[in-house]
C-alpha positions in Angstrom: -13.3 -15.7 -19.2 -11.1 -12.3 -19.0 -7.8 -10.8 -20.4 -4.6 -12.3 -19.6 -0.9 -11.2 -19.4 -0.5 -12.3 -23.0 -3.4 -11.0 -24.2 -2.5 -7.4 -22.7 1.5 -7.5 -23.7 0.3 -6.4 -27.2 -1.8 -3.2 -26.2 0.2 -0.6 -26.4 2.3 -0.8 -29.3 3.8 2.0 -30.9 2.5 4.1 -33.8 -1.1 4.9 -35.3 -2.4 1.2 -34.5 -3.2 2.7 -30.6 -6.9 3.7 -31.5 -7.3 0.5 -33.0 -6.0 -1.3 -29.7 -8.1 0.3 -27.3 -11.2 -0.5 -29.5 -9.8 -3.9 -29.5 -9.7 -3.7 -25.3 -12.9 -2.5 -25.1 -14.2 -5.8 -27.2 -12.0 -7.9 -24.8 -12.8 -6.6 -21.6 -16.9 -6.8 -22.3 -16.5 -10.5 -22.2 -15.9 -10.2 -18.2 -19.0 -8.8 -17.6 -18.7 -7.3 -14.4 -21.7 -6.3 -12.5 -20.9 -3.3 -10.2 -19.4 -4.0 -7.0 -21.4 -4.8 -4.0 -18.8 -3.8 -1.6 -18.2 -0.4 -0.1 -14.5 -1.1 0.4 -11.7 -2.7 -1.3 -9.7 -5.1 1.4 -5.9 -3.7 2.3 -3.1 -5.2 3.5 -2.7 -5.6 7.7 -0.1 -3.5 7.9 -1.4 -0.4 6.0 -5.4 -1.1 6.8 -4.9 1.0 10.4 -4.4 4.4 8.5 -7.1 4.4 6.6 -10.8 5.4 8.5 -12.6 2.1 7.2 -9.3 0.2 7.0 -9.8 -0.2 3.1 -10.0 1.6 -0.1 -13.6 3.2 -0.5 -14.8 1.7 -4.0 -16.1 4.7 -6.6 -13.5 7.2 -5.9 -9.4 7.8 -6.8 -6.9 8.1 -4.6 -3.5 10.2 -5.2 -0.6 7.9 -4.5 3.2 8.3 -4.9 4.8 6.9 -7.9 6.4 3.8 -6.1 5.8 0.6 -7.3 5.9 -1.0 -4.1 3.6 1.4 -2.9 1.2 0.1 -5.8 2.0 -3.4 -5.7 1.3 -3.2 -1.8 -1.9 -1.6 -2.6 -3.0 -3.8 -4.9 -2.0 -7.3 -3.1 -4.9 -7.7 -0.5 -8.0 -7.0 -3.0 -6.1 -9.5 -5.8 -5.6 -12.2 -2.9 -9.2 -11.9 -2.6 -10.1 -12.6 -6.4 -10.5 -9.0 -7.7 -9.0 -8.0 -10.7 -6.7 -5.6 -10.9 -4.8 -3.5 -13.6 -1.9 -0.9 -14.2 -1.9 1.4 -16.6 1.5 3.4 -18.1 3.9 2.4 -15.1 6.2 0.6 -17.7 9.0 -0.1 -14.8 6.3 -2.0 -12.8 7.6 -5.5 -12.9 5.7 -8.9 -13.1 8.3 -10.7 -10.6 7.8 -8.1 -8.0 4.1 -8.2 -8.2 4.3 -11.8 -7.7 6.4 -11.2 -4.8 4.2 -9.0 -3.4 1.0 -11.6 -3.7 -0.7 -9.9 -6.5 -2.4 -12.8 -8.9 -0.6 -12.3 -12.0 -3.9 -14.3 -13.9 -5.8 -11.5 -12.6 -3.7 -8.8 -13.5 -3.6 -6.5 -16.6 -0.8 -4.4 -17.9 -1.1 -1.9 -20.2 2.7 -0.4 -19.6 2.9 2.3 -22.5 -0.7 3.5 -23.7 1.0 6.8 -24.6 -1.6 9.6 -25.0 -4.5 6.9 -25.3 -4.3 6.6 -21.5 -7.2 8.2 -20.3 -9.3 6.0 -22.9 -7.7 2.9 -21.7 -8.1 3.7 -18.5 -11.9 4.4 -18.4 -12.5 1.5 -20.6 -11.2 -0.8 -17.6 -12.9 0.9 -15.0 -16.1 -0.6 -16.6 -14.9 -4.3 -15.6 -11.9 -3.8 -13.1 -12.3 -3.0 -9.5 -9.2 -1.7 -9.0 -6.9 0.1 -11.4 -3.6 1.8 -10.9 -2.7 5.1 -13.5 0.3 7.0 -14.0 -1.3 10.0 -16.3 0.5 10.5 -19.3 -0.9 14.2 -20.0 -3.2 17.0 -18.2 -6.7 16.3 -18.6 -9.9 18.9 -18.7 -12.3 19.0 -16.1 -15.0 17.5 -18.0 -13.0 14.4 -19.1 -12.2 14.1 -15.1 -15.8 14.2 -14.2 -16.6 11.9 -16.9 -14.4 9.5 -15.6 -15.5 9.8 -11.8 -19.3 9.2 -13.0 -18.0 6.3 -14.6 -16.1 5.1 -11.2 -18.9 5.7 -9.0 -21.3 3.7 -11.4 -19.1 0.9 -11.5 -18.0 0.9 -8.2 -14.0 1.1 -9.3 -11.4 2.1 -7.1 -8.7 4.4 -9.3 -5.2 4.6 -7.7 -3.6 7.9 -9.4 0.2 8.3 -9.1 1.6 11.8 -8.9 3.0 12.9 -12.3 4.7 16.1 -13.0 3.0 15.7 -16.6 -0.4 15.0 -15.1 -0.2 17.4 -12.4 -2.3 17.3 -9.2 -5.5 14.9 -9.8 -8.7 16.9 -9.0 -11.7 15.2 -7.3 -9.5 13.2 -5.4 -10.9 11.2 -2.4 -7.5 11.5 -0.6 -3.3 10.8 -0.7 -1.7 7.9 0.0 2.1 9.1 0.2 5.7 7.1 0.7 8.5 8.7 2.3 11.3 8.9 4.4 12.6 5.5 2.7 15.9 3.3 4.4 17.4 0.5 2.5 19.0 -2.0 4.9 21.9 -4.4 4.0 25.1 -2.5 2.6 28.2 -1.9 4.9 31.3 -0.1 4.2 31.8 -1.4 0.5 30.1 -4.8 1.2 26.9 -6.4 1.8 23.5 -6.5 -0.7 20.5 -4.7 0.0 17.8 -6.9 2.2 15.0 -4.6 2.8 13.8 -1.2 2.8 11.9 0.6 5.7 9.5 3.5 5.1 6.2 5.8 6.2 3.2 5.6 4.5 0.8 8.9 5.3 -2.7 9.1 4.4 -5.1 12.0 4.4 -8.7 11.8 3.2 -11.6 13.6 2.8 -13.3 11.8 5.8 -9.8 12.3 7.9 -8.0 15.0 7.2 -5.8 14.9 10.0 -2.5 13.0 8.7 -2.3 8.9 9.5 1.1 7.2 9.2 2.4 4.1 9.8 6.1 2.7 9.5 6.4 -0.6 7.1 9.2 -2.6 5.6 8.8 -1.9 1.6 9.7 -4.6 0.8 10.3 -6.8 3.8 12.3 -10.0 4.2 10.2 -12.2 2.0 9.6 -9.6 -0.5 6.2 -8.2 0.8 5.0 -5.2 2.8 5.6 -5.9 7.2 4.5 -3.6 10.0 7.6 -2.4 11.7 7.0 -2.5 15.3 7.6 0.3 17.6 10.7 0.4 19.9 9.5 -0.6 23.4 9.9 2.5 25.7 12.7 2.1 28.5 10.8 1.1 31.7 11.0 3.5 34.8 13.3 2.4 37.5 11.8 0.3 40.0 11.1 1.3 43.3 10.7 -0.7 46.4 9.9 -0.3 49.8 11.0 -3.4 51.8 8.1 -4.0 54.2 10.3 -3.6 57.8 8.3 -6.5 59.5 9.6 -8.8 56.6 12.2 -11.2 58.2 14.3 -8.4 59.3 16.2 -6.3 57.0 19.2 -8.3 55.9 22.1 -7.8 52.6 20.1 -4.2 51.0 21.1 -3.8 47.4 21.1 -0.8 46.0 19.2 -0.5 42.8 20.0 1.4 39.7 18.4 5.0 41.0 19.7 4.8 44.8 17.2 3.4 46.1 17.6 0.1 48.6 16.2 -3.3 48.2 15.8 -6.4 50.9 18.2 -9.1 49.7 15.2 -11.8 50.5 13.2 -10.1 48.2 15.7 -10.5 45.5 16.0 -14.2 46.6 12.1 -14.4 46.2 12.4 -13.1 42.6 15.2 -15.2 41.7 13.0 -18.3 42.5 10.3 -16.8 40.7 12.1 -16.5 37.7 
């Protein structure tokens, strides 16, 4: 039951048949018979969850996200792995192989790469049955249209990820923003090498947590998925030890890096202890 990739591949053909295809889409998704989500949150990958106030995506709201296919797939992956349906609308450059590499279940992924000016109708129809949708607006929307869509999101418990778009402008009524920046690719040398992975910063601001929260990640990492980048350990302060004067006498005093002295017997003891 549901819509597979083969069925969805023809949902955005050129020409005047788009309106008919949207109607067919409505008929197809009605067969999925999804009930309203009983969960207040959708899960996130462990590398991203610390930057969200509740460590997950709220249901029934919209977030503004950077127009990065990697970021979108990273946000979809955890929910998809938990068995939730996901949809991507208006993002023709998002690749199926990349989605699979991020751990997205292709059997529960709906792609509508080029909906044209019907992108809002397609998104609204999918919101009836799909709990997590990523969309890149193809045009500006009126306030009334946004209000109706958000009412449907709340009613069905659907989460919407709206990609920043110069065409669509700023998305109103957004719960928060999830932005990708400071990207650095690794693996290339001076005229040689292959791109291996990319480190980037993900910064989140929400209504509930207006102060920016950031995390450094590999996107993608060595295995194609998102990975946390552990901060480097701070340099330890120089060790100062005052050797007890009564400890077997002072012998072979050795200078430490900061100029202080340590009893040679202590050095022997440390060497034994490992």
